[in-house]
N, C-alpha and C positions, 0 to 999 in steps of 0.2 A: 468321521467327525470333522476333519480338516475341510472336506468339501462343503459341509454345512456352513462353517465359518466364512468361507470364501463367498458363498452365495449370499449370505447375510450382508457382508461388506459391499458386494457389488450392488445389491438392491438399495442399500442405504445411499451409496454414492449416486445412483440413478435418481433417487428422490431429491437429493440435495442439488444436483445439477439442473434438474427440471425446474425446481423451485427457484433457483437463482435466475434462470432464464426468464421465467414468468415474472418474478419480482422486478427484474431489470427492464423488461418490455412494458409491463402494465402497471407496476407499482405494487408495493407490499399490501396496502389496504384494499386495493382493487383485485387482489388474487385470493379467492377463498380456497379453503382446503379442498373443496370439491373439484376445483379446476386443476389442482396439482394431481389429485387422484386420477382425473380423466387424462391428463397429459402423460402420466407414467403408465396408465393402464393397469391399475391394481384395485383391489377391494378396499373399502374404507377401513375394515378391520386390519388389513395388512399395513395400511398407512400408520394407524395408531399403535401398531406393534413396534414401529421404529421411532415415531415421534408423537409426543402427547399434544403438541400445539405448533402453530406457525412460529411462535417465539423460539422453540427449540430448533426448528429448521434454520431460523436466522442465525442462531448461535453456531450451528454447524457450518453455515455458509461463511461466516466470519472466520471460523477456524481454518477452512480451506484457503481462504484468501491470505490469512496470516502465513500458512505453510508455503504458499506460492511466493510471498514476499521474502520469507526467511531463506528459502532455497535459492531464489534468484540473487539476493544480496550475498549470500555465502559464496556462490560461484564467482561473482564479480570480485569479491575481496581476496579470494584465494588465487585468482589468475595473475601469475607473476609477469605475464606479458603486457599487462595493462598498468600504466602509470597512475599515481595517486590522484591527480586532478581528473583524469578520465574516469577513474572509478567512481568519483562523486557524481560526475555527469551521467554515467550509466545507471547509477542508483536512482537519480531523479527521473531518468527516462523510463526505468522499470516501474516506478510509481505511476507515471503517466500512462504506460501501456496497460497496467493492471486496472487502473481506474476507467480506462476507455470502455464504453458500453455499460458501465456499472454506475452511471451518474445517479440514477434513482436510488440505488442501494447506498451510495456514499451520502446522499442527502438524508436518507432515512437514519443512518447512524448518527448524523449531526443534529437530528431533531431533539428538542427538549425532553420528550418522553423517553428517549433512549440514552439519556445522559449516563446512566449506570453502565450500559453496554459500551458506550464511547470511552468511559473511564477505564473499564476493564481492558479494553483493547490497547489503550495508551499505556496502562500499567504494565502490560505484558510486552509490548513492542518497544517502548522507549529504551529500556536497559539493553535490549538486543542491538538497537540502532546505535546507541551511544558507544557501546563496546566496539562495534565494527568501525564507526567513524574514528574512534581513538586509534585503532590499528592503522587506518588509512592516513591519518594525520601524522602518526609517528613515522610511517613509511615516507611521507612527503618531507618531513623534517630531516630524516636521515639523508635523503637525496638532494636536499636544498630547494625543493619545490615550495615548501611551506616554512614559515618562520614563526613558531609558537613556543611559549614557555611551558604551558600546561595543556597537553593534548586532551586530557579528560574534560576539563572545564570548557575547552574550546569545542569539543565534540558536543557538549550539552547546548552551547550557544548556537552551534551550527544546526543542530536539530530544530531549534526554535526558528531560525531563519528559513529552513526548508519547510517547516510547518506553515509559516506565513505564506510562502509561495504557493503551497498546495491549497490553502484556504482561499487565496486570491483567485486561483484558477477555478475552484469549485463554485465560488460566488459569481464568477463572470458568466457561467453557463456555457453551453456548447457553442452557440453562435455569437455570443457577445464578445467584442474585442477586449483583450486584457488591458489593464492600466499599465502601459509600458513604462511610464515614469517610475511607478512604485516598484515594478518588477526589477527594473535596472538598479534601483536603490537597494533592493534586497540582495541582488547578486553582488553589488559592490560591497555591501556589509559582509557577505560571506568571504569575499576576497580579503578584506581587511582582517577579519577574524583569523584567517589562515596565514596571514602575512604573505599572501601570494602576489605575484606580478599583476598589476592592474590590467583587467580585461581577460585574464587567463580563463576564467570560468564564464564570465558574463557574455562574451561574444558567442560562445558555443551554445550556451543555455538559452539564448534569445532567438534561436531558430536554426543554428547550424546543424547539419545532419550528423547524428551520432552513428559512428561506424563500429 
């Protein structure tokens, strides 16, 4: 019985990964179910045994991306060798790396027709992010890096600033230059929210290599 469960999970993962690759390369609407079936090398009946529609596959892809984000951020936050300011930098870098190559998927999630999917993703992810930001801010407050009175409220405001930066990058496109002025303003706002030394985050986030 255990062997059957394993094979089921492996096949499902294979379909999800192939679908994500095709959606990222060709676009969601431009990838019919038949193309996914061809890519994986399975029968149509086998495909529909795992997923009833492309929408279900999209949900599964989002779930995998969420797990990737959750695991990455948890590792960063738990690493005691990393200071609080660098943890925030690494979290932003993590989002950049996870988004790389998935631009079409990210744009798809932000489309009006997928507003419910976007809302469900934010509803699940935001409490997780706010909780970890709160931990980082408290760590920074304890060691004197940050100066804030209410870590929880500050973490909510910080999430908003990071969301703005992420949206600015998404809207700029792959080849278009970012609006540096607005980006610098956003980073400055983050520093003021944290009560951090001016330039502590901004200089590194504007192009310095994250090590």
